[in-house]
C-alpha positions in Angstrom: 34.7 18.8 -11.7 35.5 15.1 -11.0 33.2 12.6 -12.5 30.9 10.8 -10.0 29.7 7.3 -10.1 26.3 6.1 -9.1 24.4 2.9 -8.8 21.6 2.1 -11.3 19.1 -0.7 -11.1 19.0 -2.6 -14.4 15.7 -2.6 -16.2 14.2 -0.2 -13.6 12.0 1.5 -16.1 10.5 -1.8 -17.1 9.0 -2.4 -13.7 8.5 1.1 -12.3 6.5 3.8 -14.1 6.5 7.3 -12.5 5.7 10.7 -13.9 7.4 12.4 -11.0 10.5 11.7 -9.0 10.4 10.6 -5.4 7.0 8.7 -5.4 5.7 7.6 -2.0 5.7 3.9 -3.0 7.3 1.4 -5.4 6.0 -1.6 -7.2 7.4 -4.9 -5.8 6.7 -7.5 -8.5 6.0 -11.1 -7.4 8.5 -12.5 -9.9 11.4 -11.1 -7.9 11.0 -14.2 -5.7 12.1 -16.5 -8.6 14.6 -14.1 -10.1 18.3 -14.8 -10.2 19.0 -11.9 -7.9 16.8 -13.3 -5.1 17.7 -17.0 -5.6 21.5 -16.5 -5.7 21.8 -13.8 -3.0 22.1 -14.1 0.8 19.6 -12.4 3.1 21.8 -9.3 3.5 21.9 -8.8 -0.3 18.1 -9.3 -0.6 17.5 -6.6 2.0 20.0 -4.4 0.2 18.1 -5.0 -3.1 14.8 -3.8 -1.6 16.6 -0.8 -0.1 18.2 0.1 -3.4 14.8 -0.1 -5.1 13.4 2.5 -2.7 16.5 4.7 -3.1 16.1 4.4 -6.9 12.6 5.8 -6.7 14.0 8.6 -4.5 16.9 9.5 -6.8 15.5 8.8 -10.2 17.5 5.6 -10.4 20.8 7.5 -9.8 21.8 6.2 -6.4 25.0 7.8 -5.1 27.8 5.1 -5.1 28.5 5.8 -1.4 28.4 2.8 1.0 28.3 5.0 4.1 25.4 7.1 2.7 23.4 4.0 1.8 24.1 2.4 5.1 22.8 5.4 6.9 19.7 6.2 4.9 18.6 2.5 4.6 19.3 1.9 8.4 21.7 -1.1 7.6 23.8 -2.6 10.4 27.0 -2.5 8.3 28.3 -1.1 5.1 26.6 -2.7 2.1 28.4 -5.3 -0.1 27.3 -4.8 -3.7 29.2 -7.8 -5.1 26.3 -10.3 -5.2 23.9 -7.8 -6.8 26.5 -6.8 -9.4 27.2 -10.5 -10.2 23.4 -11.1 -10.6 23.3 -8.0 -12.9 20.6 -6.5 -10.6 22.6 -3.3 -10.4 25.4 -1.6 -12.4 27.9 1.1 -11.5 27.6 4.0 -14.0 29.9 7.0 -14.5 27.9 10.2 -14.5 29.6 11.6 -17.5 28.7 8.6 -19.6 25.2 8.7 -18.4 24.8 12.4 -19.3 26.2 11.7 -22.8 23.7 8.9 -23.3 20.9 11.1 -22.1 21.9 13.9 -24.5 21.9 11.4 -27.4 18.4 10.3 -26.5 17.1 13.9 -26.3 18.5 14.6 -29.8 15.9 12.3 -31.5 13.3 13.9 -33.7 10.4 15.3 -31.9 7.9 13.3 -33.9 9.5 10.1 -32.7 9.2 11.2 -29.0 5.5 12.1 -29.6 4.9 8.7 -31.2 6.5 6.9 -28.2 4.5 9.0 -25.7 1.3 8.1 -27.5 2.2 4.4 -27.6 2.7 4.4 -23.8 -0.8 5.9 -23.1 -3.3 3.1 -22.6 -6.9 3.7 -23.6 -9.2 4.1 -20.6 -11.6 1.2 -20.1 -14.2 3.8 -19.1 -16.1 6.4 -21.1 -17.7 9.7 -20.0 -21.1 7.9 -20.1 -19.9 5.6 -17.2 -19.8 8.7 -14.9 -23.0 10.3 -16.1 -25.3 9.7 -13.2 -28.4 10.8 -15.1 -27.8 8.1 -17.7 -27.3 5.5 -15.1 -30.5 6.4 -13.4 -32.4 6.1 -16.7 -30.7 2.8 -17.5 -31.5 1.3 -14.1 -35.0 2.8 -13.8 -37.8 0.2 -13.3 -41.4 1.0 -12.7 -43.2 -0.7 -9.8 -46.9 -0.6 -8.9 -48.7 -0.9 -5.6 -50.1 -4.3 -6.7 -46.5 -5.6 -7.1 -45.8 -4.9 -3.4 -49.2 -6.2 -2.3 -48.7 -9.4 -4.3 -45.2 -9.9 -2.8 -46.4 -9.3 0.8 -49.4 -11.5 0.3 -47.2 -14.4 -1.0 -44.9 -14.1 2.0 -47.8 -14.0 4.4 -49.4 -17.0 2.8 -46.2 -19.0 3.0 -45.7 -18.1 6.6 -49.3 -19.2 7.5 -48.8 -22.5 5.7 -45.6 -23.1 7.6 -47.2 -22.4 10.9 -50.2 -24.6 10.2 -47.9 -27.5 9.2 -45.9 -27.0 12.5 -49.1 -27.0 14.5 -50.4 -30.0 12.7 -47.3 -31.9 13.7 -48.0 -31.0 17.3 -51.6 -32.3 17.2 -52.6 -33.6 20.6 -49.5 -32.3 22.5 -50.8 -29.3 24.5 -52.5 -26.0 23.9 -52.6 -24.1 20.6 -52.4 -20.4 19.8 -55.4 -18.4 18.8 -56.0 -17.4 15.2 -55.0 -13.9 16.1 -51.7 -15.2 17.6 -51.1 -17.3 14.5 -51.7 -14.4 12.2 -49.4 -12.0 14.2 -46.6 -14.6 14.1 -47.1 -15.1 10.3 -46.9 -11.3 9.8 -43.7 -11.2 11.8 -42.1 -14.0 9.7 -43.2 -12.3 6.5 -41.6 -9.0 7.7 -44.7 -7.0 7.8 -47.0 -5.5 10.5 -50.3 -7.0 11.4 -52.1 -3.9 9.9 -50.2 -4.5 6.7 -51.1 -8.2 6.7 -54.8 -7.3 7.1 -54.5 -4.7 4.3 -53.0 -7.1 1.7 -55.5 -9.7 2.5 -58.4 -7.2 1.9 -56.8 -6.0 -1.3 -56.3 -9.5 -2.5 -60.1 -10.1 -2.2 -60.7 -7.0 -4.3 -58.5 -8.2 -7.2 -60.2 -9.6 -10.3 -60.9 -13.3 -10.2 -58.5 -14.0 -13.1 -55.6 -12.3 -11.3 -56.3 -14.2 -8.1 -56.4 -17.5 -9.9 -53.1 -16.7 -11.7 -51.4 -15.8 -8.4 -52.4 -19.0 -6.7 -51.4 -21.2 -9.6 
């Protein structure tokens, strides 16, 4: 059987990491814009470089050295010219028999060496099993609240709203009619984000608090 030639992208394994052949996408690194390939090539060769990268992912970086096939599968307008990409050392033409011999030589390495390399390629996960334990997360984030905390919050918001309304009405002194106390209170409750019934409730509960707590809240 005659030896066949194929196109191989140089340093493909450095920029693309796949466990399986024919992945649905490729990595397009930003540094390609400043690379010798991109800077020294014309637009047609740049398009060809991207097309060859996708074909390399499809073929395991063994693209058939067939201009008609590449033109058809990459939807190019004319047969590709590989000269600029070869000159930039972006691609190389490889004889299949030499590639198979090189692969056999690599496979002949001791098994322990392969295992060591495989372990070196595995990056430790930044997460631990505890990060996905929802019960632990709930315990970690659990904070106890009491009714007096909510009452104090609503009472503060209501008091702030009442002060703002009275300051606004004071600025309008002598310039027309004024709302009733009920209207002022209803508007303050709306600003505080609570109902009128809730406003009356927190005011009544505030009067029931111990004197020391009331003084502390108004300080």
